[in-house]
Backbone as CSV, one residue per row, in Angstrom:
resi,resn,N_x,N_y,N_z,CA_x,CA_y,CA_z,C_x,C_y,C_z
1,MET,-35.334,132.737,90.968,-35.112,131.812,89.901,-34.437,132.562,88.779
2,SER,-33.320,132.057,88.301,-32.531,132.785,87.315,-33.079,132.647,85.914
3,GLY,-33.685,131.529,85.580,-34.254,131.343,84.267,-33.234,131.001,83.191
4,ARG,-31.971,130.841,83.521,-30.995,130.514,82.486,-30.948,129.003,82.297
5,THR,-30.570,128.593,81.129,-30.496,127.174,80.799,-29.046,126.752,80.724
6,ILE,-28.737,125.629,81.345,-27.395,125.063,81.327,-27.449,123.817,80.460
7,VAL,-26.522,123.658,79.574,-26.475,122.481,78.724,-25.319,121.614,79.179
8,THR,-25.642,120.379,79.536,-24.602,119.425,79.918,-24.540,118.349,78.849
9,ARG,-23.382,117.772,78.670,-23.205,116.734,77.648,-23.229,115.366,78.328
10,THR,-24.155,114.525,77.865,-24.205,113.167,78.398,-23.603,112.173,77.413
11,MET,-23.805,112.440,76.121,-23.215,111.624,75.062,-22.706,112.595,74.011
12,PRO,-21.653,112.259,73.301,-21.154,113.184,72.288,-22.263,113.590,71.314
13,GLY,-22.442,114.907,71.161,-23.408,115.436,70.219,-24.852,115.437,70.694
14,ARG,-25.121,115.018,71.938,-26.494,114.988,72.431,-26.608,115.824,73.705
15,PRO,-26.837,117.140,73.588,-26.967,117.963,74.784,-28.285,117.696,75.503
16,ARG,-28.247,117.774,76.812,-29.441,117.621,77.630,-29.624,118.900,78.437
17,PRO,-30.643,119.717,78.129,-30.824,120.951,78.884,-31.366,120.657,80.275
18,THR,-30.861,121.396,81.234,-31.405,121.340,82.592,-31.631,122.768,83.042
19,GLN,-32.642,122.970,83.827,-32.995,124.304,84.291,-32.247,124.604,85.592
20,ALA,-31.521,125.696,85.620,-30.865,126.119,86.858,-31.946,126.669,87.774
21,GLN,-32.090,126.084,88.955,-33.174,126.452,89.847,-32.636,126.831,91.211
22,GLY,-33.202,127.856,91.754,-32.909,128.243,93.114,-34.219,128.306,93.864
23,PRO,-34.181,128.399,95.161,-35.443,128.462,95.897,-36.163,129.789,95.642
24,LEU,-37.468,129.752,95.733,-38.291,130.955,95.671,-38.511,131.411,97.106
25,VAL,-38.294,132.697,97.372,-38.354,133.205,98.749,-39.204,134.472,98.796
26,TRP,-40.128,134.517,99.748,-40.933,135.711,100.003,-40.898,135.995,101.500
27,THR,-40.938,137.274,101.858,-41.056,137.662,103.262,-42.351,138.441,103.443
28,PHE,-42.946,138.282,104.600,-44.212,138.937,104.920,-44.094,139.565,106.295
29,ASP,-44.593,140.765,106.418,-44.554,141.476,107.687,-45.842,142.261,107.820
30,GLY,-46.368,142.353,109.007,-47.615,143.075,109.221,-48.539,142.253,110.094
31,ALA,-49.822,142.480,109.945,-50.815,141.735,110.732,-50.702,140.246,110.405
32,PHE,-50.788,139.414,111.432,-50.555,137.983,111.270,-51.536,137.354,110.283
33,GLY,-52.816,137.644,110.412,-53.814,137.080,109.514,-53.591,137.495,108.071
34,ALA,-53.215,138.746,107.856,-52.936,139.232,106.497,-51.704,138.542,105.922
35,CYS,-50.696,138.313,106.758,-49.491,137.612,106.297,-49.822,136.188,105.859
36,LEU,-50.697,135.517,106.612,-51.072,134.155,106.251,-51.830,134.130,104.929
37,ALA,-52.743,135.068,104.740,-53.499,135.133,103.485,-52.568,135.445,102.316
38,ASP,-51.656,136.384,102.510,-50.707,136.736,101.455,-49.762,135.573,101.146
39,MET,-49.376,134.838,102.196,-48.471,133.712,102.007,-49.167,132.596,101.213
40,GLU,-50.422,132.321,101.515,-51.145,131.305,100.751,-51.296,131.737,99.294
41,ASP,-51.562,133.017,99.069,-51.686,133.528,97.710,-50.355,133.401,96.959
42,ALA,-49.252,133.733,97.612,-47.930,133.612,96.990,-47.623,132.155,96.662
43,PHE,-47.989,131.254,97.561,-47.756,129.829,97.321,-48.557,129.355,96.115
44,ARG,-49.819,129.735,96.044,-50.673,129.350,94.919,-50.097,129.867,93.604
45,ARG,-49.656,131.116,93.598,-49.059,131.697,92.390,-47.748,131.001,92.017
46,ALA,-46.973,130.612,93.016,-45.714,129.907,92.749,-45.984,128.557,92.098
47,LEU,-47.017,127.857,92.559,-47.355,126.573,91.960,-47.705,126.732,90.489
48,VAL,-48.420,127.795,90.167,-48.761,128.059,88.773,-47.496,128.382,87.986
49,GLN,-46.611,129.165,88.579,-45.379,129.578,87.897,-44.458,128.402,87.604
50,ILE,-44.258,127.523,88.580,-43.297,126.444,88.388,-43.894,125.258,87.643
51,GLY,-45.207,125.132,87.633,-45.846,124.059,86.874,-45.626,122.698,87.486
52,ASP,-45.504,121.695,86.629,-45.364,120.307,87.058,-43.930,120.058,87.522
53,VAL,-43.780,119.606,88.749,-42.454,119.335,89.302,-42.424,117.934,89.896
54,ALA,-41.219,117.375,89.973,-41.050,116.042,90.542,-41.135,116.082,92.074
55,ARG,-40.532,117.104,92.669,-40.526,117.228,94.135,-40.621,118.683,94.500
56,ILE,-41.261,118.945,95.630,-41.352,120.308,96.139,-41.162,120.260,97.649
57,ALA,-40.405,121.219,98.163,-40.198,121.345,99.608,-40.609,122.756,100.005
58,VAL,-41.369,122.843,101.083,-41.869,124.131,101.550,-41.398,124.345,102.984
59,LEU,-40.788,125.496,103.209,-40.308,125.871,104.535,-40.918,127.209,104.897
60,ILE,-41.398,127.310,106.122,-41.900,128.581,106.647,-41.043,128.941,107.857
61,GLU,-40.434,130.113,107.799,-39.679,130.614,108.942,-40.540,131.646,109.653
62,LEU,-40.702,131.464,110.948,-41.524,132.351,111.759,-40.640,133.005,112.807
63,SER,-40.524,134.332,112.757,-39.687,135.060,113.712,-40.457,135.223,115.022
64,LEU,-39.958,134.594,116.086,-40.643,134.676,117.375,-40.653,136.092,117.955
65,PRO,-39.550,136.876,117.845,-39.630,138.257,118.330,-40.677,139.081,117.567
66,ALA,-40.765,138.911,116.260,-41.775,139.644,115.478,-43.172,139.160,115.840
67,LEU,-43.325,137.858,116.076,-44.621,137.314,116.472,-45.045,137.856,117.829
68,GLN,-44.107,137.945,118.743,-44.412,138.493,120.064,-44.879,139.949,119.944
69,THR,-44.229,140.717,119.090,-44.633,142.101,118.856,-46.050,142.157,118.304
70,ARG,-46.368,141.275,117.362,-47.717,141.242,116.771,-48.750,140.851,117.813
71,MET,-48.403,139.910,118.698,-49.337,139.496,119.751,-49.572,140.632,120.739
72,GLN,-48.512,141.371,121.058,-48.665,142.514,121.958,-49.511,143.614,121.323
73,ALA,-49.521,143.659,119.996,-50.352,144.627,119.272,-51.797,144.155,119.162
74,GLY,-52.086,142.930,119.629,-53.451,142.443,119.646,-53.798,141.420,118.584
75,ASP,-52.835,140.978,117.796,-53.113,139.957,116.783,-53.407,138.613,117.453
76,ALA,-54.373,137.896,116.905,-54.685,136.547,117.367,-53.957,135.548,116.472
77,ILE,-53.442,134.495,117.073,-52.707,133.483,116.327,-53.648,132.345,115.905
78,GLN,-54.458,131.907,116.814,-55.412,130.831,116.535,-56.795,131.436,116.334
79,PRO,-57.615,130.910,115.503,-57.508,129.673,114.747,-56.844,129.833,113.379
80,ALA,-56.430,131.065,113.032,-55.903,131.324,111.681,-54.684,130.460,111.358
81,TRP,-53.783,130.245,112.311,-52.558,129.484,112.059,-52.873,128.035,111.722
82,SER,-53.700,127.367,112.524,-54.010,125.963,112.247,-54.836,125.830,110.970
83,GLN,-55.725,126.776,110.691,-56.492,126.737,109.442,-55.577,126.910,108.240
84,PHE,-54.589,127.792,108.356,-53.627,127.996,107.275,-52.849,126.722,106.995
85,LEU,-52.328,126.080,108.037,-51.543,124.851,107.854,-52.399,123.739,107.251
86,ASP,-53.636,123.602,107.712,-54.531,122.594,107.131,-54.807,122.885,105.660
87,ALA,-55.005,124.160,105.326,-55.277,124.544,103.939,-54.070,124.256,103.047
88,MET,-52.870,124.514,103.535,-51.663,124.256,102.746,-51.565,122.769,102.385
89,ARG,-51.931,121.920,103.323,-51.850,120.488,103.072,-53.011,120.003,102.205
90,SER,-54.216,120.358,102.542,-55.373,119.785,101.863,-55.666,120.425,100.500
91,ARG,-55.566,121.732,100.377,-55.901,122.408,99.120,-54.877,122.196,98.022
92,TYR,-53.617,122.059,98.417,-52.552,122.049,97.419,-51.876,120.702,97.255
93,GLY,-52.389,119.675,97.895,-51.889,118.322,97.684,-50.536,118.029,98.296
94,LEU,-50.115,118.810,99.265,-48.847,118.503,99.936,-49.032,117.255,100.791
95,PRO,-48.044,116.382,100.845,-48.184,115.157,101.629,-48.233,115.417,103.135
96,ALA,-47.700,116.549,103.564,-47.698,116.915,104.983,-47.680,118.441,105.061
97,VAL,-47.918,118.948,106.252,-47.851,120.396,106.416,-46.414,120.851,106.171
98,PRO,-46.217,122.103,105.745,-44.851,122.599,105.505,-44.001,122.535,106.770
99,ARG,-42.712,122.432,106.570,-41.771,122.469,107.696,-41.755,123.886,108.251
100,ILE,-41.805,124.000,109.568,-41.799,125.307,110.230,-40.497,125.436,111.004
101,ARG,-39.805,126.561,110.800,-38.590,126.843,111.564,-38.840,128.126,112.342
102,TYR,-38.685,128.049,113.643,-38.923,129.194,114.515,-37.597,129.909,114.762
103,LEU,-37.539,131.170,114.371,-36.325,131.964,114.536,-36.392,132.749,115.841
104,LYS,-35.289,132.796,116.547,-35.219,133.563,117.784,-34.612,134.938,117.559
105,THR,-34.318,135.255,116.308,-33.725,136.544,115.961,-34.776,137.445,115.328
106,PRO,-34.642,138.756,115.498,-35.581,139.672,114.846,-35.451,139.573,113.323
107,ALA,-36.571,139.474,112.661,-36.623,139.381,111.198,-38.039,139.725,110.769
108,ALA,-38.314,139.588,109.479,-39.691,139.727,109.017,-40.523,138.663,109.733
109,LEU,-41.794,138.941,109.919,-42.649,138.023,110.669,-42.612,136.618,110.085
110,VAL,-42.819,136.487,108.778,-42.881,135.179,108.143,-42.066,135.205,106.837
111,THR,-41.319,134.137,106.609,-40.616,133.939,105.351,-41.060,132.610,104.774
112,LEU,-41.432,132.631,103.499,-41.851,131.417,102.790,-40.757,131.053,101.800
113,VAL,-40.286,129.811,101.876,-39.238,129.329,100.982,-39.769,128.083,100.281
114,ILE,-39.697,128.099,98.936,-40.134,126.952,98.144,-38.958,126.489,97.300
115,ALA,-38.584,125.229,97.468,-37.543,124.624,96.632,-38.202,123.489,95.865
116,TYR,-37.782,123.320,94.630,-38.400,122.282,93.802,-37.402,121.711,92.824
117,ARG,-37.739,120.517,92.340,-36.936,119.845,91.326,-37.873,119.382,90.231
118,SER,-37.515,119.714,89.003,-38.345,119.312,87.856,-38.062,117.889,87.462
């Protein structure tokens, strides 16, 4: 988020400030359960940071090659994954669980993207 203010003119002499906003992005790598806990914490902190918004969109990108590596290292996916998704919806008032995009390319295990409009 850049934090700069853009002033647009709607009527002569009456500026209307609008906030230039970009998505908030975090990446998480490591043990799957720790990534989920860190991701929920980052989401909670982001909600506090952005405050009251008109709309919010949440995307989680999950790298399948990184997930496979974590599973081979002995990480368990369930029940932590379904509990995390339920918590995101119920604790934070989201109308539905976040959109999940599964990546087939090597990347960080999980990426959290939050876009919002004030």
